[in-house]
C-alpha positions as CSV (number, residue, x, y, z in Angstrom):
1,M,36.9,49.0,-29.2
2,S,39.9,46.8,-28.5
3,E,40.1,43.4,-30.0
4,A,39.6,40.4,-27.5
5,S,42.7,38.5,-26.7
6,P,42.9,34.7,-27.4
7,R,42.6,34.1,-23.6
8,Q,39.4,36.1,-23.4
9,V,38.0,34.3,-26.4
10,A,38.8,30.9,-24.9
11,A,37.2,32.0,-21.6
12,A,34.0,33.1,-23.4
13,I,33.8,29.7,-25.2
14,R,34.2,27.8,-22.0
15,G,31.5,29.9,-20.3
16,A,29.1,29.3,-23.2
17,A,29.8,25.6,-23.1
18,V,29.0,25.4,-19.3
19,S,25.7,27.4,-19.9
20,A,24.7,25.0,-22.7
21,G,25.5,22.0,-20.6
22,Q,23.4,23.2,-17.7
23,T,20.3,23.2,-19.9
24,A,21.0,20.3,-22.3
25,P,20.1,16.9,-20.9
26,S,22.4,15.2,-23.6
27,V,25.3,17.0,-22.0
28,R,24.2,17.1,-18.4
29,G,22.9,13.5,-18.3
30,A,19.9,12.2,-16.4
31,D,18.1,14.3,-13.8
32,W,15.4,14.0,-11.2
33,Q,13.3,16.4,-9.1
34,V,10.2,16.7,-7.0
35,G,7.2,18.9,-8.0
36,V,3.5,19.5,-7.7
37,V,1.1,18.3,-10.4
38,T,-0.6,21.2,-12.1
39,A,-2.6,19.2,-14.8
40,V,-3.5,15.6,-15.6
41,G,-3.6,14.3,-19.1
42,V,-4.1,10.9,-20.8
43,G,-1.1,9.0,-19.5
44,T,0.7,12.2,-18.6
45,V,0.9,14.7,-15.8
46,D,2.1,18.3,-16.0
47,V,4.4,19.8,-13.3
48,G,4.6,23.4,-14.2
49,N,6.1,23.5,-17.7
50,I,7.2,19.9,-17.5
51,R,5.1,17.2,-19.1
52,A,5.9,13.7,-17.9
53,R,4.8,10.3,-18.9
54,R,3.0,8.6,-16.0
55,I,3.9,5.0,-14.8
56,D,0.5,3.4,-14.3
57,D,1.5,0.8,-11.7
58,A,3.6,3.2,-9.6
59,Y,1.2,6.2,-9.9
60,P,-2.3,4.9,-10.8
61,N,-4.6,7.8,-9.6
62,P,-3.0,11.1,-10.5
63,A,-4.6,14.4,-9.2
64,V,-3.8,18.1,-9.3
65,G,-1.9,18.9,-6.2
66,D,-0.1,15.6,-5.9
67,K,3.6,15.9,-4.9
68,V,5.5,13.6,-7.2
69,M,9.0,12.5,-8.1
70,L,10.1,13.1,-11.7
71,S,13.0,11.6,-13.6
72,Q,14.5,12.7,-16.9
73,N,16.7,10.7,-19.2
74,S,19.6,12.0,-21.2
75,S,17.4,12.7,-24.3
76,G,15.3,15.1,-22.2
77,N,12.2,13.0,-21.7
78,W,10.5,13.1,-18.3
79,V,8.6,10.4,-16.4
80,A,6.5,10.6,-13.3
81,L,7.6,7.8,-10.9
82,G,4.9,8.4,-8.3
83,E,4.0,10.3,-5.3
84,T,6.5,11.1,-2.6
85,A,6.3,9.8,0.9
86,S,5.0,13.2,2.1
87,A,2.2,13.3,-0.5
88,I,-1.4,13.1,0.8
89,R,-3.7,10.8,-1.2
90,A,-6.5,12.4,-3.1
91,L,-10.0,11.8,-1.7
92,G,-11.8,8.8,-3.2
93,A,-8.6,7.5,-4.7
94,P,-7.9,3.9,-3.6
95,L,-4.3,2.9,-2.9
96,P,-3.1,0.1,-5.2
97,P,-4.8,-3.1,-3.8
98,R,-2.7,-5.7,-2.1
99,Y,-3.4,-9.4,-2.8
100,K,-2.0,-12.8,-2.1
101,A,-0.3,-14.5,-5.0
102,A,0.1,-17.6,-2.9
103,A,-1.4,-19.0,0.3
104,T,0.2,-18.4,3.7
105,D,0.0,-21.3,6.2
106,R,0.7,-21.0,10.0
107,A,0.8,-24.0,12.3
108,S,1.4,-24.5,16.0
109,T,1.0,-20.8,16.9
110,T,-1.6,-18.6,18.5
111,T,0.5,-15.4,18.3
112,L,-1.1,-12.9,16.0
113,A,1.3,-11.6,13.3
114,D,0.8,-9.4,10.3
115,D,0.2,-11.1,7.0
116,P,3.2,-10.7,4.6
117,D,1.0,-9.5,1.8
118,L,-2.1,-7.8,3.2
119,T,-0.5,-4.6,4.6
120,M,-0.5,-0.9,3.6
121,Q,0.8,2.4,4.8
122,L,-1.8,5.0,5.8
123,D,-1.2,8.8,5.7
124,A,-1.4,10.9,8.8
125,G,-4.4,13.0,9.5
126,S,-6.7,11.0,7.2
127,T,-9.7,8.7,7.3
128,Y,-9.7,5.5,5.1
129,L,-12.3,3.0,4.2
130,I,-10.5,-0.4,4.7
131,E,-11.6,-3.6,3.1
132,F,-10.3,-7.2,3.6
133,H,-11.7,-10.0,1.4
134,L,-10.4,-13.3,2.8
135,F,-10.3,-16.9,1.9
136,V,-9.5,-18.8,5.1
137,G,-9.3,-22.3,6.4
138,G,-8.2,-24.2,9.5
139,A,-8.0,-27.4,11.5
140,T,-10.5,-28.7,14.1
141,T,-8.8,-26.8,17.0
142,G,-6.7,-24.5,14.8
143,L,-9.3,-22.2,13.4
144,V,-8.2,-18.9,11.9
145,K,-8.4,-15.9,14.2
146,T,-7.9,-12.4,12.9
147,A,-7.3,-8.8,14.2
148,W,-6.3,-5.5,12.6
149,T,-2.9,-3.8,13.0
150,V,-3.5,0.0,12.9
151,P,-1.5,3.0,14.1
152,A,-1.7,3.3,17.9
153,D,-3.7,6.5,17.8
154,A,-6.2,5.4,15.1
155,T,-9.9,5.4,15.8
156,G,-12.8,3.5,14.3
157,L,-14.5,0.1,14.2
158,K,-14.4,-2.9,12.0
159,G,-17.4,-5.0,10.8
160,V,-17.0,-8.7,10.1
161,Q,-19.0,-11.3,8.1
162,G,-18.0,-14.9,7.8
163,P,-18.6,-18.5,9.0
164,A,-19.3,-18.7,12.7
165,S,-16.6,-20.1,15.0
166,T,-19.0,-23.0,15.7
167,V,-19.0,-24.2,12.1
168,A,-17.3,-27.6,12.2
169,G,-17.3,-28.3,8.5
170,D,-17.1,-32.1,8.6
171,S,-20.6,-32.8,7.1
172,S,-23.0,-31.3,4.7
173,P,-23.9,-28.5,4.3
174,Q,-21.0,-27.1,6.3
175,S,-18.4,-29.0,4.3
176,S,-19.4,-27.0,1.2
177,A,-19.9,-23.8,3.1
178,D,-23.6,-23.7,2.0
179,G,-26.4,-22.9,4.4
180,I,-24.0,-22.6,7.3
181,T,-24.2,-20.5,10.5
182,M,-22.6,-17.0,10.0
183,R,-21.2,-14.3,12.2
184,A,-21.8,-10.6,11.7
185,G,-20.5,-8.1,14.3
186,S,-18.9,-4.8,14.9
187,H,-15.7,-4.8,16.9
188,G,-12.6,-2.8,17.9
189,F,-9.6,-3.2,15.6
190,G,-7.7,-5.3,18.1
191,T,-10.6,-7.7,18.9
192,A,-9.8,-11.2,17.8
193,V,-12.4,-12.7,15.5
194,V,-12.5,-16.5,15.0
195,Y,-13.9,-18.1,11.8
196,G,-15.2,-21.6,11.3
197,R,-14.0,-24.1,8.8
198,R,-14.8,-26.7,6.1
199,N,-13.8,-30.3,6.2
200,V,-10.1,-29.7,5.5
201,Y,-8.0,-26.6,5.8
202,T,-7.3,-26.4,2.0
203,N,-11.1,-26.1,1.4
204,L,-11.6,-22.4,2.2
205,V,-14.4,-20.2,3.3
206,Y,-15.0,-16.6,2.6
207,A,-14.9,-13.7,5.1
208,V,-15.2,-10.0,4.7
209,E,-13.9,-7.4,7.2
210,T,-14.4,-3.7,6.6
211,G,-14.5,-0.4,8.5
212,T,-13.1,3.1,8.7
213,V,-9.7,4.0,10.2
214,S,-9.0,7.6,11.1
215,T,-5.3,8.4,11.7
216,V,-3.4,11.0,13.6
217,T,0.2,10.1,12.9
218,G,-0.3,7.5,10.2
219,G,1.4,4.1,9.8
220,T,0.7,0.5,9.1
221,C,-2.7,-1.1,8.5
222,A,-2.6,-4.9,8.1
223,L,-4.4,-8.1,8.7
224,S,-3.0,-9.8,11.7
225,W,-3.8,-13.5,12.2
226,A,-2.9,-16.8,13.8
227,Q,-4.6,-20.1,14.9
228,N,-7.2,-19.8,17.6
229,A,-5.7,-22.9,19.3
230,S,-2.3,-24.3,18.5
231,N,-2.5,-27.2,16.1
232,S,0.1,-28.9,13.9
233,T,-2.3,-28.8,11.0
234,P,-2.0,-25.2,9.7
235,A,-4.5,-22.4,9.4
236,R,-4.5,-20.7,6.0
237,V,-5.1,-17.4,4.4
238,G,-5.5,-18.4,0.8
239,L,-4.5,-17.4,-2.6
240,G,-6.6,-14.5,-4.0
241,S,-7.3,-12.8,-0.6
242,W,-7.0,-9.1,-1.0
243,M,-7.2,-5.7,0.7
244,R,-8.0,-2.1,-0.4
245,A,-7.8,1.3,1.3
246,T,-9.6,4.3,0.0
247,R,-9.0,7.8,1.5
248,I,-12.4,9.4,2.3
249,M,-11.4,12.3,4.5
């Protein structure tokens, strides 16, 4: 056997270095990829032979079959960043709830608009249980009215419970929202629902809206609201109001 030339030896060393660099994160640097979850552990998920640390806030309800994005640092450790946009939520797994960290006020407008906080994206071809828990207030002629924004091809109904639109709120017991007239109805998503008030718009009342939304193409689900009659004293959807969506089909 003939002895390898210096050039051949150098080429072999370069080839070995490239091969090592392709598999060693410390040489290659950070990496990311998309894969399907094959097992769920305590604080981890497995994607084939990769075990990744799960980020609770970004990926709170892991399930086998989820399509997730993985990221690897230069030391070789993997982290699951969350589901991809094409992933379908697992049945019975709520999306992370949305809530209002501060009140939103709207004055001198009767045009319905989505709340900046109470909005979610629903997957296509799915049915969700939707819940809105609302703390609302309004002026004498500027009571809060609400409707739901849903994908154009969505089907279903919403149910509502809360103070009747006739509740004036200026005297007891209405001013304390105790022993007041209530409304409880089933409506289409786009039907405007008007709620009564307490004595001032910063003293809020509680309303619940819930129902099922079945999607074809998917899209936005949000609480849309405005004043029922234009008034310079604002209507309010208050701090602590929240929504939740749970996929059931």
